[in-house]
N, C-alpha and C positions, 0 to 999 in steps of 0.2 A: 385597441390602439395602445393602451398602456403597456401590455405585454410585449408588443412589437418594439416599443421604445426601450424597454428594459433589456430585451435581447440585443438590440443594437448597441446599447451602452456596454453590456457585458462583452460583446464582440469587439467593440472599440478598445476596451481595457485590455483584452487579450492580445489584440494586434499591437497596441502600444508596448506592452510588456515584451512581446516577441521581437519588436523592433529594437528595444533596448538591449536585449540579449544578443541579437545579430550585430549590433554596433560594437558591443564589447568583443565579440569573437573577431570581427573584422579588424578592430584596433590591434588585437593580439597578433593576427596574421600579418598585418602590414608593418608593424613596428620593426622587425628585423630588416625590412627592405627600405626603410626610410633613408638611412645614410647613403647606401649605394645609389638609390634613385636620385637623391639630391645631387650627388657628385656627377651622375650622368647628365642631369639637367643643366648643371653649370658647364659641363664640357660642351654640350650642344649649344649653349648660349655663346661660348667662346668661338665655336666653329662658325656660327651664324654671323658673329661680328667680323671674323676674319674674312668670311665670304663677302660680306657687305662692304668692308673697308680694306681691301688688299693694299692700297697705296700707303695707308698709315703703317701697316705691318712692315712693308718693304722699307719704308723710310726709317722706321725705328731700328730695323736690323742694320741698314746701311750706316745710320748714325752711330750705333754702338760699334760697328766694325771700324769706322773711321776714327773714332776716339781712342780705341785700343791699339791701333796700328799707326806707326810713324808715317806710313805712306798716306794715311788719311789727311795729314797736314798739307801735303803737296796736292792731293786731289781736291781738297777744299779750296786752296788758292787757285788752282786751275779752273775750278767751277766758277769762282767769283770773277776771274779774269775773262772767261768765256762769256759769262752773262753781261759783263760791262761792255765788251766788244760788240756783242749782239745788240745791245740796247743803243749803242752809238751808230750802228749801221742801220 
């Protein structure tokens, strides 16, 4: 029984050492991919957000277009007038 435990302990030590070496190799192999994969993950997060909230994106684009364009002033006034008339009726 003692021999079996000793063999198991040696086997365990060997496997732990092997796992440490494998982790180091994996870390070295993954390191160059860390930045590109992080950027890809962030890009996918943005795409999912846009897909989930398209109204926010369209509203932001329209708002920026209205602010930079003199026509936006008149469109804004027209929208306010239209909403006021609609609420009165």
